[in-house]
KEFIBA-841153 format. One line per 3 residues: number of its first residue (from 0); their letters; for each residue x, y negated, z of C-alpha. Coordinates in Angstrom, 3 decimals, padded with zeros to 6 digits, always signed. Layout:
NUM = A = X:Y:Z | ...
***
This chain:
0 = MID = +086.168:-116.024:+081.563 | +082.447:-116.074:+081.734 | +081.745:-119.785:+081.773
3 = MEL = +083.784:-120.116:+078.637 | +082.760:-116.752:+077.221 | +079.028:-117.210:+077.646
6 = TRR = +079.001:-120.571:+075.949 | +081.210:-119.223:+073.227 | +078.934:-116.229:+072.672
9 = RFL = +075.788:-118.287:+072.526 | +077.449:-120.593:+070.060 | +078.864:-117.637:+068.129
12 = RWF = +075.482:-115.956:+067.849 | +073.886:-119.124:+066.510 | +076.793:-120.090:+064.298
15 = GLV = +077.469:-116.565:+063.065 | +073.888:-115.763:+062.136 | +073.374:-119.108:+060.429
18 = ALG = +076.604:-118.555:+058.547 | +075.593:-115.058:+057.549 | +072.381:-116.379:+056.106
21 = GMN = +073.701:-119.445:+054.367 | +077.396:-119.085:+053.540 | +079.518:-116.968:+051.295
24 = LNL = +081.589:-115.456:+054.100 | +084.982:-113.854:+053.893 | +084.777:-111.144:+056.556
27 = AGC = +087.273:-108.825:+054.927 | +090.362:-109.960:+056.839 | +093.874:-109.770:+055.479
30 = GAK = +097.501:-109.723:+056.473 | +099.794:-107.152:+058.051 | +096.994:-105.070:+059.558
33 = SLT = +095.231:-103.114:+056.838 | +091.520:-102.361:+056.595 | +091.876:-098.884:+055.129
36 = GRL = +091.701:-096.912:+058.362 | +095.456:-096.653:+058.923 | +097.168:-097.833:+062.083
39 = LHA = +097.346:-101.600:+062.286 | +101.088:-101.849:+062.753 | +103.838:-099.977:+064.542
42 = AAQ = +104.872:-101.412:+067.872 | +108.535:-101.930:+068.731 | +110.582:-099.521:+070.829
45 = GGA = +111.979:-099.880:+074.328 | +112.005:-098.205:+077.712 | +110.272:-099.431:+080.863
48 = EPP = +110.626:-099.450:+084.640 | +107.921:-099.003:+087.290 | +106.227:-102.218:+088.435
51 = PVP = +107.617:-103.656:+091.692 | +105.369:-103.365:+094.739 | +104.792:-106.707:+096.508
54 = ATF = +106.514:-107.140:+099.856 | +103.336:-108.474:+101.479 | +099.595:-108.150:+100.950
57 = LKR = +096.955:-110.650:+102.004 | +094.552:-108.890:+104.377 | +090.837:-109.454:+103.733
60 = NDL = +088.009:-108.228:+105.953 | +085.107:-110.138:+104.428 | +082.881:-107.081:+105.001
63 = GAV = +083.551:-107.070:+108.757 | +084.827:-103.496:+108.981 | +085.015:-102.420:+112.652
66 = PQK = +087.328:-099.708:+114.044 | +085.651:-096.909:+116.004 | +087.325:-095.848:+119.236
69 = GVF = +087.309:-092.247:+120.421 | +085.530:-090.839:+117.350 | +087.105:-088.534:+114.775
72 = TGF = +087.105:-090.432:+111.489 | +089.237:-088.286:+109.207 | +092.966:-088.117:+108.546
75 = RGR = +095.191:-091.146:+108.256 | +096.928:-091.703:+104.920 | +096.661:-092.360:+101.205
78 = LIT = +093.755:-090.762:+099.395 | +094.332:-091.805:+095.784 | +096.197:-094.333:+093.649
81 = LAQ = +094.934:-095.535:+090.278 | +095.685:-098.181:+087.679 | +093.104:-100.372:+085.979
84 = LSD = +093.469:-101.844:+082.490 | +090.845:-104.143:+081.038 | +090.021:-106.239:+077.983
87 = IHI = +092.942:-105.142:+075.825 | +091.347:-106.658:+072.688 | +093.381:-104.999:+069.932
90 = TLD = +092.571:-107.257:+066.976 | +093.091:-107.644:+063.241 | +095.551:-110.255:+062.049
93 = DFS = +094.190:-113.221:+060.068 | +090.552:-112.295:+060.604 | +088.060:-114.975:+059.573
96 = LTG = +084.445:-115.117:+060.672 | +083.414:-118.045:+058.528 | +085.878:-117.924:+055.646
99 = YPG = +087.145:-121.353:+056.720 | +090.285:-120.928:+058.889 | +090.575:-124.678:+059.393
102 = LEA = +087.082:-124.785:+060.892 | +087.857:-121.913:+063.248 | +091.115:-123.545:+064.354
105 = LLD = +089.159:-126.742:+065.019 | +086.550:-124.878:+067.074 | +089.234:-123.096:+069.061
108 = GFG = +090.953:-126.424:+069.646 | +088.006:-127.595:+071.729 | +088.778:-124.814:+074.215
111 = DAI = +086.660:-124.994:+077.347 | +084.759:-128.017:+076.048 | +082.485:-125.769:+073.969
114 = GFG = +083.731:-122.383:+075.085 | +084.797:-121.163:+071.648 | +088.385:-120.318:+072.582
117 = GLD = +089.492:-116.840:+071.529 | +088.005:-116.608:+068.040 | +091.423:-117.414:+066.630
120 = RPE = +094.134:-116.817:+069.220 | +097.728:-117.845:+068.487 | +099.617:-115.515:+066.168
123 = PQE = +101.976:-113.996:+068.786 | +099.040:-112.724:+070.852 | +097.242:-111.239:+067.868
126 = HFD = +100.335:-109.760:+066.235 | +101.960:-108.335:+069.377 | +098.755:-106.987:+070.963
129 = VDV = +099.830:-103.394:+070.283 | +103.291:-104.103:+071.723 | +101.732:-105.413:+074.951
132 = LRA = +099.608:-102.277:+075.297 | +102.586:-100.004:+074.545 | +104.700:-101.884:+077.096
135 = VVK = +102.007:-101.399:+079.757 | +101.607:-097.706:+078.887 | +105.358:-097.178:+079.239
138 = TLN = +105.351:-099.097:+082.524 | +102.643:-096.788:+083.849 | +104.433:-093.695:+082.541
141 = AST = +107.449:-094.758:+084.602 | +105.162:-094.531:+087.666 | +103.641:-091.072:+087.151
144 = DHI = +104.808:-089.916:+090.596 | +102.657:-092.580:+092.246 | +099.554:-092.997:+090.028
147 = DLV = +096.856:-090.319:+089.885 | +094.676:-091.722:+087.098 | +094.085:-094.749:+084.854
150 = LNT = +090.763:-096.492:+084.237 | +090.229:-098.727:+081.216 | +087.245:-100.981:+081.897
153 = GDS = +086.319:-101.835:+078.321 | +086.783:-104.266:+075.459 | +089.583:-102.157:+074.037
156 = LDI = +088.822:-103.786:+070.671 | +088.239:-107.373:+069.619 | +086.436:-107.641:+066.278
159 = GTM = +085.067:-104.126:+066.670 | +086.530:-102.312:+063.652 | +087.787:-098.780:+063.115
162 = PEL = +091.441:-099.791:+062.490 | +091.475:-101.499:+065.888 | +090.083:-098.382:+067.558
165 = ISF = +092.583:-096.066:+065.897 | +095.467:-098.320:+066.884 | +094.218:-098.547:+070.475
168 = LSE = +093.835:-094.781:+070.805 | +097.213:-094.037:+069.259 | +098.888:-096.025:+072.052
171 = MNN = +096.679:-094.843:+074.913 | +097.285:-091.231:+073.872 | +100.883:-091.749:+074.986
174 = LEI = +099.799:-092.078:+078.604 | +101.203:-089.264:+080.726 | +098.520:-089.890:+083.368
177 = PWF = +094.857:-088.809:+083.030 | +092.821:-091.775:+081.777 | +089.128:-092.564:+081.594
180 = QTI = +087.297:-094.906:+079.247 | +084.510:-097.461:+079.747 | +082.499:-099.072:+076.929
183 = GNH = +082.652:-102.869:+076.632 | +080.564:-105.142:+074.453 | +083.476:-105.522:+071.993
186 = DRL = +083.630:-101.727:+071.702 | +080.181:-101.453:+070.119 | +079.283:-104.921:+068.761
189 = GLG = +080.979:-106.989:+066.074 | +082.963:-109.741:+067.823 | +081.408:-108.428:+071.033
192 = NIP = +078.102:-109.996:+070.156 | +076.619:-109.013:+066.755 | +075.110:-105.600:+065.840
195 = PGL = +077.648:-103.876:+063.543 | +075.108:-103.049:+060.837 | +074.446:-106.731:+060.290
198 = LEA = +078.124:-107.537:+059.797 | +078.767:-104.539:+057.543 | +076.186:-105.878:+055.107
201 = FSD = +078.477:-108.856:+054.512 | +081.870:-107.192:+054.836 | +084.134:-104.421:+053.598
204 = LDF = +085.279:-103.827:+057.175 | +084.309:-100.616:+058.967 | +082.585:-101.851:+062.123
207 = IDK = +081.840:-099.347:+064.875 | +078.827:-098.753:+067.093 | +078.573:-096.950:+070.428
210 = QSF = +078.401:-093.474:+068.936 | +081.352:-093.962:+066.607 | +083.355:-095.336:+069.548
213 = IEK = +082.509:-092.272:+071.624 | +083.113:-089.903:+068.708 | +086.713:-091.029:+068.324
216 = HFP = +087.320:-090.024:+071.945 | +086.795:-086.384:+071.012 | +089.838:-084.675:+069.432
219 = GMG = +089.414:-083.048:+066.042 | +086.477:-085.115:+064.787 | +086.564:-087.116:+061.562
222 = DPG = +088.586:-086.885:+058.353 | +091.638:-084.652:+059.027 | +093.705:-086.710:+056.613
225 = VDA = +093.045:-090.042:+058.278 | +092.128:-090.255:+061.933 | +091.053:-086.886:+063.265
228 = FGS = +093.415:-086.971:+066.234 | +090.774:-088.351:+068.577 | +091.692:-089.341:+072.105
231 = NAK = +093.269:-087.804:+075.154 | +090.818:-089.707:+077.366 | +088.487:-087.905:+079.697
234 = GFD = +084.946:-088.907:+080.464 | +082.346:-088.904:+077.742 | +082.081:-085.108:+077.870
237 = FSP = +080.870:-085.569:+081.466 | +077.935:-087.673:+080.246 | +074.421:-086.524:+081.198
240 = GFE = +072.799:-084.747:+078.284 | +076.130:-083.863:+076.682 | +075.660:-080.734:+074.569
243 = GFA = +079.090:-080.324:+073.041 | +078.964:-082.989:+070.362 | +079.566:-086.737:+070.514
246 = ESS = +076.070:-087.779:+069.468 | +074.604:-086.349:+072.684 | +076.820:-088.439:+074.974
249 = RGF = +075.077:-091.447:+076.512 | +078.255:-093.287:+077.421 | +077.919:-093.159:+081.216
252 = YTF = +079.227:-090.371:+083.424 | +080.641:-089.348:+086.794 | +083.662:-087.326:+087.850
255 = TAL = +085.313:-086.149:+091.049 | +088.878:-087.355:+091.548 | +089.389:-085.934:+095.043
258 = PPI = +087.338:-083.189:+096.731 | +086.156:-083.604:+100.319 | +087.630:-081.604:+103.202
261 = HGD = +085.154:-079.583:+105.251 | +085.566:-077.795:+108.581 | +082.705:-075.738:+109.952
264 = PGQ = +079.711:-075.357:+107.613 | +078.084:-078.760:+107.257 | +080.999:-080.573:+108.921
267 = LLQ = +082.802:-083.156:+106.796 | +086.351:-083.774:+107.982 | +087.385:-086.160:+105.219
270 = PGI = +085.335:-087.611:+102.345 | +086.378:-087.020:+098.757 | +086.413:-089.669:+096.026
273 = RFY = +083.981:-089.753:+093.128 | +083.841:-092.255:+090.243 | +080.631:-093.400:+088.529
276 = VLN = +081.330:-094.935:+085.119 | +078.500:-097.097:+083.748 | +077.738:-098.243:+080.220
279 = SSR = +076.744:-101.877:+080.707 | +076.914:-102.982:+077.054 | +073.817:-104.005:+075.106
282 = RAG = +072.916:-102.385:+071.795 | +070.908:-105.343:+070.499 | +073.675:-107.921:+070.789
285 = TAM = +074.950:-110.618:+073.207 | +078.026:-110.415:+075.388 | +075.959:-110.119:+078.568
288 = GRL = +075.550:-106.732:+080.251 | +072.546:-104.648:+081.191 | +071.606:-101.483:+083.055
291 = DSE = +068.329:-099.846:+082.060 | +066.047:-097.872:+084.367 | +067.346:-094.514:+083.115
294 = QLR = +070.927:-095.311:+084.088 | +069.944:-096.786:+087.456 | +067.837:-093.714:+088.224
297 = WLS = +070.739:-091.450:+087.273 | +073.129:-093.409:+089.491 | +070.709:-093.280:+092.432
300 = EEL = +070.317:-089.512:+092.128 | +074.071:-088.986:+091.862 | +074.805:-091.100:+094.931
303 = EGH = +072.088:-089.351:+096.928 | +073.539:-085.972:+096.002 | +077.170:-086.805:+096.847
306 = SGY = +077.154:-088.551:+100.224 | +080.354:-086.748:+101.207 | +082.425:-088.797:+098.738
309 = LAI = +083.628:-092.370:+098.719 | +081.987:-093.862:+095.631 | +083.841:-096.082:+093.144
312 = IVS = +081.568:-097.683:+090.530 | +083.156:-098.585:+087.192 | +081.636:-101.054:+084.718
315 = HHP = +082.850:-103.369:+081.998 | +080.598:-106.205:+083.183 | +080.734:-107.641:+086.693
318 = IQN = +077.450:-107.938:+088.530 | +077.047:-111.644:+087.774 | +077.143:-110.888:+084.036
321 = MMD = +074.313:-108.359:+084.102 | +071.331:-109.785:+082.251 | +069.086:-106.846:+083.219
324 = GRQ = +069.290:-104.594:+086.261 | +071.509:-106.883:+088.334 | +069.395:-107.066:+091.484
327 = ELV = +068.454:-103.393:+091.271 | +072.123:-102.416:+091.047 | +073.133:-104.490:+094.081
330 = RLL = +070.286:-103.072:+096.183 | +071.183:-099.547:+095.111 | +074.865:-099.892:+095.958
333 = LHH = +074.237:-101.557:+099.323 | +071.776:-098.788:+100.194 | +074.543:-096.172:+100.003
336 = PQV = +077.286:-096.674:+102.610 | +079.742:-094.480:+100.679 | +080.020:-097.135:+097.920
339 = VAL = +083.229:-099.055:+098.629 | +084.131:-100.722:+095.315 | +082.974:-101.723:+091.849
342 = LCG = +085.794:-102.089:+089.290 | +085.146:-104.262:+086.242 | +086.580:-106.729:+083.734
345 = HEH = +084.928:-108.880:+081.013 | +085.785:-112.313:+082.384 | +089.534:-111.961:+081.650
348 = EHR = +090.264:-113.071:+085.188 | +091.496:-111.571:+088.448 | +088.682:-112.040:+090.921
351 = IKA = +087.662:-110.128:+094.060 | +084.320:-110.649:+095.771 | +082.723:-108.967:+098.782
354 = FAH = +079.078:-107.838:+098.663 | +077.981:-107.422:+102.289 | +074.784:-105.718:+103.419
357 = PGN = +072.468:-108.481:+104.728 | +071.290:-106.360:+107.659 | +074.620:-104.767:+108.510
360 = PAR = +077.714:-106.861:+107.759 | +080.002:-103.841:+108.261 | +078.407:-102.170:+105.249
363 = GFW = +079.047:-103.314:+101.706 | +081.466:-103.039:+098.807 | +084.183:-104.958:+096.998
366 = QIQ = +083.800:-106.084:+093.378 | +087.307:-106.034:+091.893 | +087.765:-107.713:+088.496
369 = TAS = +090.960:-107.376:+086.483 | +092.311:-109.759:+083.861 | +092.895:-109.179:+080.143
372 = LID = +095.971:-107.921:+078.270 | +095.429:-110.487:+075.468 | +094.922:-113.673:+077.520
375 = FPQ = +097.051:-115.028:+080.359 | +098.302:-113.501:+082.639 | +098.189:-110.193:+080.673
378 = QPR = +098.244:-108.142:+083.879 | +096.671:-104.814:+084.853 | +096.351:-103.836:+088.498
381 = ILE = +097.123:-100.865:+090.725 | +094.796:-099.783:+093.551 | +095.631:-097.487:+096.456
384 = ISN = +092.764:-096.222:+098.624 | +093.634:-095.064:+102.144 | +091.907:-093.804:+105.260
387 = NAD = +093.041:-095.698:+108.356 | +091.630:-092.939:+110.624 | +089.953:-095.511:+112.865
390 = GTG = +086.618:-095.757:+111.080 | +087.946:-098.101:+108.409 | +089.614:-097.698:+105.053
393 = TIR = +091.793:-099.956:+102.921 | +091.981:-100.675:+099.216 | +095.463:-102.060:+098.723
396 = TFV = +095.703:-103.597:+095.274 | +098.256:-105.617:+093.352 | +098.588:-106.950:+089.823
399 = FNQ = +101.730:-106.502:+087.754 | +103.506:-107.498:+084.558 | +104.732:-105.008:+081.975
402 = QAG = +108.307:-103.925:+082.665 | +109.501:-102.919:+079.178 | +112.942:-103.599:+077.747
405 = GDL = +114.454:-103.634:+074.274 | +112.588:-105.045:+071.300 | +109.309:-103.874:+072.848
408 = GKN = +109.882:-106.011:+075.919 | +110.881:-108.995:+073.768 | +107.694:-108.791:+071.704
411 = ALA = +105.503:-108.357:+074.769 | +107.222:-111.330:+076.392 | +106.600:-113.452:+073.268
414 = SYQ = +102.891:-112.648:+073.544 | +102.958:-113.517:+077.249 | +104.645:-116.863:+076.622
417 = SAK = +102.068:-117.660:+073.941 | +099.205:-116.808:+076.311 | +100.809:-118.905:+079.040
420 = GEA = +100.669:-121.914:+076.726 | +096.914:-121.559:+076.224 | +094.415:-123.584:+078.254
423 = FDG = +092.847:-120.470:+079.814 | +094.382:-119.096:+083.034 | +092.903:-115.862:+084.377
426 = SGT = +095.394:-115.315:+087.191 | +092.852:-116.148:+089.913 | +093.783:-117.156:+093.456
429 = PAD = +096.195:-115.344:+095.806 | +093.133:-113.703:+097.403 | +092.334:-112.097:+094.027
432 = RDV = +095.701:-110.504:+093.367 | +097.918:-108.802:+095.965 | +095.503:-107.971:+098.775
435 = ALL = +094.508:-105.310:+101.302 | +090.710:-104.971:+101.352 | +089.165:-103.378:+104.448
438 = FQM = +085.925:-101.397:+104.308 | +083.895:-099.271:+106.696 | +084.467:-095.548:+106.182
441 = PDA = +081.295:-093.451:+106.125 | +080.930:-091.326:+109.261 | +083.176:-088.297:+108.668
444 = REG = +080.886:-086.178:+110.891 | +078.072:-086.431:+108.369 | +077.602:-085.517:+104.722
***
């Protein structure tokens, strides 16, 4: 929800910093979710069913993919299936930025008019946030035969505190599918916008920065009596420069999900699949994203060295929200024909956009954004990548609702109904939800 989010963040930065300098703030929070490092609250119980697959998919060929006749282009069939979660926003109950709840309710009441919506969401969404995540995790666990991995594209937290992180990890650790983590602006900045050190000077809350976020994704680190369990996520140990301890991880990494198939030496029969997870958050503050020269250089070298793989780029921020490095990133991705998709979140909205190569319309990639679990429609998405064996490939993707029952399903449904009553609607158009996206497969004779 960038039009709303950007305005909100600009206003928040001005309002928050003025308030920090001139008001006696109450940033300590209160209510059912404690600030002592324990889990925020226990979610309800209930089983879940797999999400239903849509009967039809809208076919999109915005990139102009063209079948190749009489040329071997690999083997027909599914290559990989994955799920994407984004913008979960586990949050403290009854948190106050200004110390004046009435003022924050008034600001939120303006909604899109000033873009401040979200500072104080309705109680069902804030209180049942953990239930929604647990319901989605159980829905995915009911689909383990069909899903190979899960990607979380950032903003796991909302205010950016340690209790939120511990609660988030405790639920995600229940996934029975390998999962990979991306860093969002809310995962390293207070309220997704303010450097944590500044807020800690005015608060008893334990705000986290990038390194503390990464550290909690390594099992066995921290106080054994409190939160040493860490995370079952994969990823940060693949970071360039990683030397066995969290402080050496830079927060961006790459991993191979599917190896290529080779015939004779030098002959590629079928490309593999490789993911490139970026860290687009900014240390200095602001909700906008950035990619510095070091990360762009790393990405360029990795793509050059792995031409035999389809490349999936993963980022919290979509391209249009990159303050720095936006044009360089687009040029880099369009230069490498194996790049077929960029998965992202941040705007809390389902949105799919094609980036076509200006000199070759059949080359390009799809930017696939997924909505938030806190705001309407509270839907993740599933993506299936296939080789059509005619020189083209397909990304078949659909969004889904959690499928939990029992008290867990009731609580998750209460959060959904609350989000549905809000002014913001991130469901996108039909072309952003259940679609089959065609792309040009790299030449299987090369690489």
